[in-house]
C-alpha positions in Angstrom: 152.1 111.1 144.9 152.9 109.0 147.3 150.1 109.2 150.9 149.8 112.0 153.1 150.3 109.4 156.0 153.7 107.3 154.9 155.6 110.3 153.9 159.3 110.4 155.1 159.6 112.3 158.6 161.4 115.5 158.3 162.4 118.4 159.9 160.3 120.2 162.1 158.8 123.6 160.9 159.8 126.5 162.9 157.5 128.4 165.1 158.6 132.0 166.5 157.3 133.3 169.9 154.0 133.1 170.7 152.7 130.9 167.6 150.9 127.5 167.5 150.6 125.0 165.1 147.8 122.6 164.1 146.2 120.5 161.9 142.8 120.6 160.4 141.4 117.4 158.5 138.9 119.1 156.2 136.9 116.8 153.2 139.6 116.0 150.9 142.6 118.1 152.3 144.3 118.4 155.2 145.4 122.1 156.8 148.1 123.5 159.3 147.1 126.4 160.4 149.8 128.7 162.4 148.1 130.6 164.9 148.6 133.7 168.0 146.8 133.7 171.2 145.7 137.1 170.7 145.9 139.4 173.0 142.2 140.0 174.5 138.8 138.3 174.2 136.3 139.5 171.8 138.9 140.4 168.5 138.0 139.9 165.2 139.4 136.9 163.3 142.0 137.5 160.7 143.6 135.0 158.6 146.7 135.1 156.1 147.4 133.0 152.9 151.2 133.1 151.0 152.5 133.2 148.1 153.4 130.7 145.5 156.5 128.7 147.4 155.4 130.1 150.7 154.2 128.8 153.9 152.7 130.6 157.1 155.8 131.3 158.2 155.8 134.6 155.6 153.1 136.7 157.4 155.0 135.6 161.5 157.0 139.4 160.6 153.0 140.3 160.4 151.1 139.2 162.9 152.3 140.6 166.3 152.2 143.8 164.2 148.4 143.4 164.6 148.1 141.1 168.3 146.1 144.5 170.1 143.6 144.5 166.8 142.7 141.5 165.4 142.6 137.6 166.2 145.6 136.2 163.7 145.4 132.7 161.8 148.2 132.0 159.0 146.9 128.8 157.1 149.5 126.1 154.7 148.6 126.1 151.4 147.9 122.5 150.3 151.7 121.0 149.3 152.6 123.9 150.7 154.6 124.3 154.7 154.0 121.5 156.6 149.7 120.8 154.5 150.1 118.0 152.9 148.9 118.0 149.1 145.5 117.8 148.6 143.7 114.4 147.9 143.0 115.2 144.1 146.0 117.4 142.9 144.0 120.0 142.5 146.3 123.1 142.7 144.2 125.7 140.6 143.2 129.1 142.0 139.9 127.6 142.6 141.4 124.4 144.0 143.5 126.5 146.2 140.2 129.2 147.5 138.0 126.4 148.1 140.6 124.6 150.6 140.2 128.4 152.2 137.0 128.2 152.3 136.1 124.4 153.9 138.5 126.1 156.6 136.5 128.9 156.8 132.9 127.2 156.6 134.6 124.4 158.9 135.7 126.8 161.6 133.2 128.8 161.6 135.6 132.0 162.2 134.2 134.1 159.0 133.9 136.4 158.6 137.1 137.4 158.4 139.7 140.8 157.6 141.6 138.1 154.7 145.5 138.6 153.6 146.6 137.3 150.5 150.0 137.7 149.3 151.0 137.3 145.7 149.6 133.6 144.5 147.5 134.2 147.7 146.7 137.6 146.6 144.4 135.8 144.1 143.5 133.1 145.7 141.6 135.4 148.6 140.6 137.8 145.7 138.3 134.5 144.8 137.1 133.9 147.8 135.7 137.4 148.3 134.1 137.5 145.3 132.6 134.0 145.5 131.6 134.3 149.3 131.0 137.9 150.2 129.9 135.9 153.8 132.8 135.1 154.6 135.3 138.3 154.6 135.2 142.0 156.0 137.9 143.6 154.5 140.5 142.1 152.1 144.3 142.9 152.4 146.6 141.7 148.8 150.0 142.1 148.6 150.7 142.5 145.1 148.3 139.8 144.0 149.3 137.9 141.0 146.4 138.9 138.8 146.3 138.9 135.3 149.2 140.9 133.5 149.2 141.4 129.5 153.3 142.0 129.9 155.0 140.3 132.1 158.2 141.0 133.5 161.0 139.4 131.9 162.2 138.7 135.5 159.2 136.8 135.9 159.2 134.6 133.2 161.7 132.0 133.9 158.8 131.1 137.5 156.5 131.1 134.9 158.1 128.5 133.4 157.5 126.0 136.3 154.5 125.6 134.4 155.8 123.4 131.2 155.7 120.2 131.3 159.1 118.9 132.1 161.0 121.9 132.8 161.1 121.5 136.4 163.0 118.3 135.9 165.7 120.1 133.7 165.9 122.4 136.6 166.4 119.8 139.0 169.3 118.7 136.9 171.0 121.4 136.1 170.2 122.8 139.8 171.7 119.7 141.4 174.3 120.7 142.7 173.0 123.4 145.0 173.1 123.8 148.1 169.8 124.8 150.2 171.8 128.2 151.1 172.6 128.6 147.3 168.6 128.4 146.5 167.4 130.8 149.3 169.7 133.2 148.5 168.1 133.6 144.7 164.8 133.5 146.2 165.4 136.2 148.5 167.1 138.3 145.6 164.1 137.8 143.3 161.7 138.7 146.4 162.9 141.9 148.4 163.3 144.6 147.0 166.3 145.2 148.8 168.3 141.6 150.5 170.2 143.3 152.6 167.1 143.6 154.8 167.2 140.2 156.2 168.6 139.5 159.1 171.2 136.4 160.1 168.7 134.8 162.0 165.9 135.2 159.2 168.4 133.7 157.1 169.6 130.9 158.9 165.6 129.9 159.5 164.9 129.9 155.6 167.7 127.4 154.5 166.8 125.6 157.4 163.2 125.7 156.0 164.4 124.5 152.1 166.5 121.6 154.0 163.0 120.1 155.0 161.1 121.3 152.1 163.6 119.6 149.3 163.0 116.3 150.9 159.1 116.4 150.8 158.5 114.2 147.4 155.8 116.4 146.5 157.5 120.2 146.8 158.6 120.4 143.6 155.2 118.5 142.2 153.4 121.4 143.9 155.3 124.3 142.8 154.7 123.2 139.0 151.3 123.0 139.5 150.3 125.9 141.8 152.1 127.5 138.7 149.8 126.7 136.1 147.0 127.2 137.8 148.7 130.4 138.1 149.4 130.4 134.2 145.6 128.8 133.9 143.7 131.2 135.8 144.9 133.8 133.8 143.3 133.1 130.2 139.4 132.6 131.9 137.7 134.7 130.4 133.9 135.6 131.7 132.9 135.4 134.9 135.6 133.1 136.3 138.2 135.5 135.1 140.7 137.6 137.7 139.6 141.2 136.9 136.2 140.4 136.2 136.0 138.6 140.3 138.1 141.7 141.5 135.0 143.9 139.9 132.7 141.6 142.2 134.3 141.9 146.0 132.2 143.6 148.3 135.2 144.3 151.0 137.3 147.2 151.7 140.2 146.7 150.5 144.2 147.2 150.8 146.4 146.7 148.5 150.1 147.1 148.8 152.3 146.9 145.5 156.5 147.2 145.4 158.3 149.7 143.4 161.2 146.7 142.8 159.4 143.7 142.9 160.4 141.4 140.5 157.5 139.3 140.0 154.4 141.8 139.8 154.4 144.5 137.8 155.0 148.2 140.0 152.5 149.5 137.0 149.1 147.1 138.0 149.0 149.1 141.1 146.4 151.6 139.4 144.6 149.6 137.5 144.0 147.0 140.5 142.5 150.6 143.1 140.6 151.2 140.0 139.2 147.4 139.6 138.5 146.7 143.3 135.2 149.0 144.4 136.2 150.5 148.2 140.0 150.4 147.8 143.2 151.7 149.1 146.7 151.8 147.7 149.8 151.5 149.6 152.8 151.5 147.3 155.7 151.4 148.0 158.9 152.4 146.1 161.9 150.5 147.8 160.1 147.1 148.7 160.1 143.7 145.9 157.3 140.9 146.0 157.1 139.7 150.2 156.2 144.3 151.6 154.5 142.7 155.0 158.2 140.6 155.3 160.5 143.9 154.5 158.4 146.4 155.7 155.8 145.2 158.6 155.8 148.0 160.0 154.3 150.1 157.4 151.8 147.6 156.5 150.3 147.2 159.6 149.8 150.0 159.7 148.2 150.9 156.7 145.6 148.1 158.2 144.9 149.6 160.8 143.9 152.8 158.5 141.9 150.9 157.3 140.5 148.9 159.8 139.8 152.6 161.8 138.1 153.1 158.0 135.8 150.2 158.5 134.6 150.6 161.5 133.7 154.3 161.5 131.8 154.0 157.9 130.2 150.8 159.7 129.5 153.8 162.8 128.6 156.2 160.3 126.0 153.7 158.6 124.3 153.6 162.1 124.4 156.5 163.0 122.4 156.9 160.4 120.0 154.6 160.7 119.3 155.2 164.0 118.7 159.2 163.7 122.0 159.5 166.1 124.2 162.6 165.8 127.7 160.8 165.6 130.3 161.3 168.0 134.4 161.3 168.6 137.3 161.4 166.5 139.8 158.5 165.5 141.4 157.1 168.3 143.5 154.8 166.8 146.5 154.9 166.8 147.3 155.4 162.6 145.0 158.0 162.7 147.6 160.6 163.6 150.4 159.3 160.6 149.5 158.0 157.0 152.5 156.0 155.6 154.4 156.9 152.8 153.5 157.0 149.1 149.5 155.7 150.8 147.3 157.3 147.6 143.7 156.3 147.9 141.1 155.2 144.3 138.3 153.4 144.1 
């Protein structure tokens, strides 16, 4: 792989209204961070981690809905979005988790409300298990946790981990336009591709065109896919389900009924594995519920936040011997998102 400082210049990354992009140089890795100006000072920090083939832009629909409750930042994992590859070429789940931990340690923003989708869900699960001091709450949208029986529709993506498959795929799809590629990704990741706006589709096509110019794009995809597959085979204390059981932070789990990459049936297992969990199931959603149904996901997170704050207040009340007072005032207290259950 060519050094990051001699990579070809490509089109600028899209930045939505109210967002800012910045680069953070850390030992062995440089990360691009997308942020929003908080509604007021003193809000608790939040960090969002995208999935395989995604970027920090995947959170642009959700972040503004949480402006009043958290101070939002979304990171481009090494080799994705606008972040160059890691110096050591490590795209494993542990390697990505290490990059997230390095950023949180260096920024001093922890503990944070930590969000993860797909690959990012596996990454932040590892972070929360290994460094509970960095995590206030955990929100997982279709996390890539091991499945014994993988869905047939997820097999082609998993095959990217095999040597030579990326080269074969590139030969077979050499004549595909960026628009064709985006339509394929959208059909795979959305429960209803019709929910993508025309502007959103155009932006995705522009981003695909930009990424295809990056010489490391397919290498990052293949190695990160291999990292997921390898993580599925780990046993003992490094097994992802074992680490899920070690997570102390209150956890919100979001699963889509039309998810073609992460099995909907895994929702109940996840609710049992995470000790303090809440489960939001969305029958019509696909793999990226925070992009398809950002309002519902935002409401569920606000409820998690209200419950967490309420639990801390109750514990403080017990400790001081003072009576608890007041009812929940968060707007989410008045309405439950569809198909929400609790467990764990």
